SEBA-120287 format. One line per 3 residues: for each residue x, y, z of N, C-alpha, C. Coordinates in nm, 4 decimals. Each point is the difference from the previous one (the first is absolute). Example, Ala and Ser with C-alpha at 12.3 -4.5 7.8 and 13.67 -1.06 7.14 Angstrom:
BEGIN
1.3190 -0.5690 0.7800 -0.0890 0.1190 0.0000 0.0900 0.1200 0.0000 | -0.0350 0.1050 -0.0720 0.0820 0.1190 0.0060 -0.0770 0.1090 0.0730
***
This chain:
BEGIN
7.7709 3.5781 -13.8843 0.1195 -0.0590 0.0585 0.1187 0.0348 -0.0891 | 0.1007 0.0597 0.0596 0.1236 0.0298 -0.0714 0.0994 -0.1110 0.0287 | 0.0612 -0.0512 -0.1053 0.0948 -0.1102 0.0135 0.1395 0.0507 -0.0311
0.0876 -0.0107 0.0993 0.1383 0.0446 -0.0126 0.0898 -0.1223 -0.0048 | 0.0760 -0.0115 -0.1071 0.0969 -0.1076 -0.0138 0.1345 0.0466 0.0503 | 0.0523 -0.0661 0.1019 0.1305 0.0339 0.0557 0.0988 -0.1051 -0.0488
0.1114 0.0482 -0.0524 0.0905 -0.0842 -0.0782 0.1433 0.0335 0.0387 | 0.0779 -0.1009 0.0379 0.1406 0.0259 0.0326 0.0876 -0.1215 -0.0204 | 0.1293 0.0228 0.0163 0.0975 -0.1073 -0.0214 0.0174 -0.0871 0.1232
-0.0488 0.0454 0.1149 0.0142 -0.0738 0.1252 -0.1228 -0.0838 0.0296 | -0.0264 -0.0151 0.1290 -0.1185 -0.0745 0.0441 -0.1259 0.0806 -0.0287 | -0.1119 -0.0658 -0.0209 -0.1246 0.0746 -0.0222 -0.0295 0.0932 0.1177
-0.0461 0.1190 -0.0310 -0.0349 0.0997 0.1013 -0.1355 -0.0366 0.0597 | -0.0093 0.0119 0.1313 -0.1271 -0.0247 0.0690 -0.0389 0.1258 0.0777 | -0.1195 -0.0003 0.0540 -0.0434 0.1144 0.0809 0.0797 0.0119 0.1289
0.0741 -0.1035 0.0372 0.0819 0.0016 0.1218 0.1466 0.0334 -0.0285 | 0.0432 -0.0064 -0.1248 0.1394 0.0292 -0.0333 0.0230 0.1514 0.0003 | 0.1252 0.0436 0.0163 0.0270 0.1442 0.0053 -0.0545 0.0771 -0.1208
0.0291 -0.0456 -0.1220 -0.0501 0.0704 -0.1188 -0.1526 -0.0072 -0.0086 | -0.0546 -0.1156 0.0296 -0.1446 -0.0168 -0.0093 -0.0756 0.0848 0.1003 | 0.0472 0.0013 0.1239 -0.0712 0.0794 0.1004 0.0134 0.1492 -0.0296
0.1150 0.0441 -0.0495 0.0156 0.1415 -0.0373 -0.0919 0.0361 -0.1163 | -0.0092 -0.0883 -0.0979 -0.0878 0.0238 -0.1148 -0.1456 0.0095 0.0455 | -0.0413 -0.0914 0.0837 -0.1380 -0.0010 0.0480 -0.0298 0.1256 0.0824
0.0909 0.0395 0.0878 -0.0208 0.1224 0.0793 -0.0150 0.1213 -0.0913 | 0.0856 0.0091 -0.1024 -0.0099 0.1120 -0.0935 -0.1309 0.0010 -0.0763 | -0.0445 -0.1162 -0.0435 -0.1263 -0.0083 -0.0735 -0.1197 0.0278 0.0908
0.0091 -0.0434 0.1254 -0.1090 0.0277 0.0952 -0.0187 0.1497 0.0192 | 0.1090 0.0758 0.0006 -0.0092 0.1455 0.0142 -0.0753 0.0628 -0.1163 | -0.0101 -0.0728 -0.1106 -0.0699 0.0497 -0.1185 -0.1357 -0.0673 -0.0204
-0.0457 -0.0714 0.1026 -0.1343 -0.0563 -0.0046 -0.0100 -0.1437 -0.0476 | 0.1115 -0.0674 -0.0219 -0.0023 -0.1393 -0.0449 0.0213 -0.0911 0.1204 | -0.0883 -0.0980 0.0161 0.0038 -0.0871 0.1162 0.0156 -0.1453 -0.0456
0.1059 -0.0627 0.0473 0.0246 -0.1397 -0.0334 -0.1169 -0.0850 0.0454 | -0.0541 -0.0795 -0.0905 -0.1164 -0.0827 0.0304 -0.1310 0.0730 -0.0208 | 0.0057 0.1313 -0.0167 -0.1201 0.0789 -0.0287 -0.0035 0.0327 -0.1478
0.0646 0.1097 -0.0365 0.0055 0.0388 -0.1410 0.1376 -0.0237 -0.0613 | 0.0845 -0.0751 0.0707 0.1378 -0.0252 -0.0453 0.0382 -0.1453 0.0177 | 0.0632 -0.0541 -0.1035 0.0536 -0.1361 0.0064 0.1449 0.0046 -0.0469
0.0894 -0.0660 0.0726 0.1389 -0.0132 -0.0424 0.0205 -0.1385 -0.0580 | 0.0667 -0.0039 -0.1120 0.0360 -0.1261 -0.0641 0.1512 0.0056 -0.0165 | 0.0715 -0.0801 0.0758 0.1454 0.0136 0.0082 0.0731 -0.1190 -0.0614
0.1102 0.0326 -0.0694 0.0873 -0.1024 -0.0562 0.1441 0.0373 0.0320 | 0.0802 -0.0987 0.0333 0.1411 0.0228 0.0268 0.0837 -0.1106 -0.0602 | 0.1101 0.0371 -0.0606 0.0851 -0.0968 -0.0701 0.0963 -0.0734 0.0924
0.0088 0.0432 0.1261 0.0882 -0.0644 0.0981 0.1432 -0.0122 -0.0522 | 0.0454 0.1073 -0.0632 0.1370 0.0044 -0.0502 0.0208 -0.0642 -0.1359 | -0.1018 -0.0574 -0.0581 0.0099 -0.0657 -0.1315 -0.0483 0.0965 -0.1067
0.0930 0.0800 -0.0524 -0.0343 0.1024 -0.0983 -0.0671 -0.0582 -0.1240 | 0.0306 -0.1235 -0.0326 -0.0594 -0.0632 -0.1174 -0.1508 -0.0214 0.0161 | -0.0491 0.0054 0.1227 -0.1432 -0.0184 0.0242 -0.0812 0.1279 -0.0181
0.0665 0.1158 -0.0033 -0.0717 0.1274 -0.0042 -0.1005 0.0105 -0.1152 | 0.0361 -0.0331 -0.1242 -0.0991 0.0134 -0.1082 -0.1258 -0.0843 0.0227 | 0.0154 -0.1210 0.0465 -0.1159 -0.0863 0.0247 -0.0863 0.0502 0.1147
0.0631 0.0510 0.1047 -0.0752 0.0542 0.1127 -0.0770 0.1250 -0.0407 | 0.0626 0.0826 -0.0821 -0.0699 0.1182 -0.0510 -0.1201 -0.0423 -0.0834 | 0.0166 -0.0990 -0.0832 -0.1111 -0.0479 -0.0827 -0.1155 -0.0493 0.0872
0.0313 -0.0642 0.1114 -0.1055 -0.0431 0.0924 -0.0801 0.1197 0.0514 | 0.0709 0.1072 0.0352 -0.0695 0.1200 0.0489 -0.0853 0.0623 -0.1097 | 0.0542 0.0104 -0.1193 -0.0746 0.0583 -0.1124 -0.1249 -0.0841 -0.0279
0.0163 -0.1297 -0.0027 -0.1117 -0.0906 -0.0266 -0.1063 0.0081 0.1097 | 0.0428 0.0282 0.1224 -0.0959 0.0075 0.1105 -0.0766 0.1318 0.0026 | 0.0282 0.0870 -0.0980 -0.0744 0.1251 -0.0191 0.0220 0.1036 0.1115
0.1259 0.0143 0.0454 0.0279 0.1077 0.0949 -0.0141 0.1338 -0.0716 | -0.0238 0.1057 0.0774 -0.0168 0.1339 -0.0563 0.1318 0.0731 -0.0165 | 0.0962 -0.0313 0.0841 0.1297 0.0672 0.0003 0.1041 -0.0969 0.0552
0.1242 0.0175 -0.0438 0.1118 -0.0791 0.0517 0.0837 0.0897 0.0902 | 0.0283 -0.0461 0.1199 0.0981 0.0646 0.0863 0.1247 -0.0873 -0.0077 | 0.1045 0.0534 -0.0624 0.1239 -0.0747 -0.0213 0.1047 0.0466 0.0999
0.0561 -0.0931 0.0725 0.1019 0.0314 0.0988 0.1346 -0.0450 -0.0550 | 0.0892 0.0956 -0.0204 0.1328 -0.0297 -0.0511 0.0076 0.0117 -0.1514 | 0.1202 0.0275 -0.0478 0.0204 0.0211 -0.1438 -0.0395 -0.1212 -0.0845
0.0412 -0.1233 0.0345 -0.0358 -0.1131 -0.0877 -0.1510 -0.0138 -0.0211 | -0.0770 0.0145 0.1067 -0.1456 -0.0109 -0.0126 -0.0557 0.1169 -0.0802 | 0.0498 0.1206 0.0264 -0.0477 0.1186 -0.0722 0.0306 -0.0095 -0.1484
0.1200 -0.0434 -0.0342 0.0375 -0.0126 -0.1414 -0.0865 -0.1052 -0.0686 | -0.0214 -0.1127 0.0663 -0.0848 -0.1052 -0.0575 -0.1412 0.0520 -0.0227 | -0.0554 0.0694 0.0992 -0.1367 0.0526 -0.0132 -0.0088 0.1048 -0.1108
0.1009 0.0858 -0.0089 -0.0017 0.1052 -0.1020 0.0064 -0.0581 -0.1414 | 0.0824 -0.1002 -0.0181 0.0235 -0.0527 -0.1346 -0.0966 -0.1102 -0.0423 | -0.0777 -0.0545 0.0943 -0.0857 -0.1141 -0.0339 -0.1467 0.0189 0.0337
-0.0395 0.1230 0.0359 -0.1393 0.0237 0.0360 -0.0408 0.1401 -0.0398 | -0.1273 0.0149 -0.0296 -0.0533 0.1336 -0.0289 -0.0725 0.0582 0.1220 | 0.0000 -0.0719 0.1107 -0.0630 0.0496 0.1227 0.0811 0.1148 0.0590
-0.0653 0.0882 0.0764 0.0757 0.1022 0.0722 0.0934 -0.0669 0.1011 | 0.1202 0.0554 0.0132 0.1000 -0.0555 0.0916 0.0445 0.1086 0.0965 | -0.0087 -0.0313 0.1279 0.0569 0.0849 0.1043 0.1243 -0.0738 0.0478
0.1151 0.0644 -0.0120 0.1256 -0.0669 0.0345 0.0720 0.0760 0.1102 | 0.0602 -0.0749 0.0901 0.0861 0.0634 0.0994 0.1143 -0.0932 0.0351 | 0.0991 0.0576 0.0644 0.1235 -0.0715 0.0327 0.0679 -0.0494 -0.1282
0.0047 0.0912 -0.0985 0.0543 -0.0367 -0.1316 0.1313 0.0690 -0.0332 | 0.0487 0.0841 0.0880 0.1183 0.0788 -0.0347 -0.0412 0.1200 -0.0829 | 0.0834 0.0406 -0.0920 -0.0239 0.1167 -0.0848 -0.0892 -0.0391 -0.1179
-0.1278 0.0377 0.0003 -0.0893 -0.0438 -0.1073 0.0357 0.0579 -0.1368 | 0.0594 0.1179 -0.0033 0.0418 0.0582 -0.1287 0.1267 -0.0694 -0.0479 | 0.0975 -0.0125 0.0873 0.1269 -0.0635 -0.0354 -0.0139 -0.1445 -0.0433
-0.0963 -0.0710 0.0580 -0.0204 -0.1398 -0.0360 -0.0932 -0.0177 -0.1191 | -0.0620 0.1102 -0.0453 -0.0886 -0.0086 -0.1145 -0.1437 -0.0365 0.0323 | -0.0359 -0.0069 0.1278 -0.1392 -0.0315 0.0336 -0.0938 0.1099 -0.0471
0.0460 0.1248 0.0087 -0.0770 0.1143 -0.0507 0.0932 0.0897 -0.0796 | -0.0575 0.0722 -0.0955 0.0801 0.0925 -0.0819 0.0330 0.1271 0.0727 | -0.0900 0.0439 0.0857 0.0218 0.1199 0.0810 -0.0990 -0.0013 0.1141
0.0230 0.0858 0.0969 -0.0940 0.0061 0.1124 -0.1281 0.0724 -0.0425 | 0.0017 0.0652 -0.1165 -0.1213 0.0639 -0.0507 -0.1062 -0.1008 -0.0405 | 0.0404 -0.1226 -0.0313 -0.0942 -0.1017 -0.0470 -0.0371 -0.0995 0.1088
0.0437 0.0247 0.1206 -0.0281 -0.0936 0.1089 -0.1382 0.0228 0.0535
***
């Protein structure tokens, strides 16, 4: 079972939400099936940026395999407070914001 932690500044992502359903469709194309070999564990700060570190800690403690961070605040929190692999999107310019040093290391 692969456990994917989905983390963002908004409402928690579900399999019915736009981001969640797109993520699940993409993973299904690669052989991952929700409820089969895939589990989503989602946290959302609901606009409360101060909650991001604690929500990330919940995901880390729950032993997810990877963090999918939606938006710059979630991506920055995951990058600076976790050693787990982070897949980030909807973050703007990842080089300009310092999320990555170059696209060679992505």
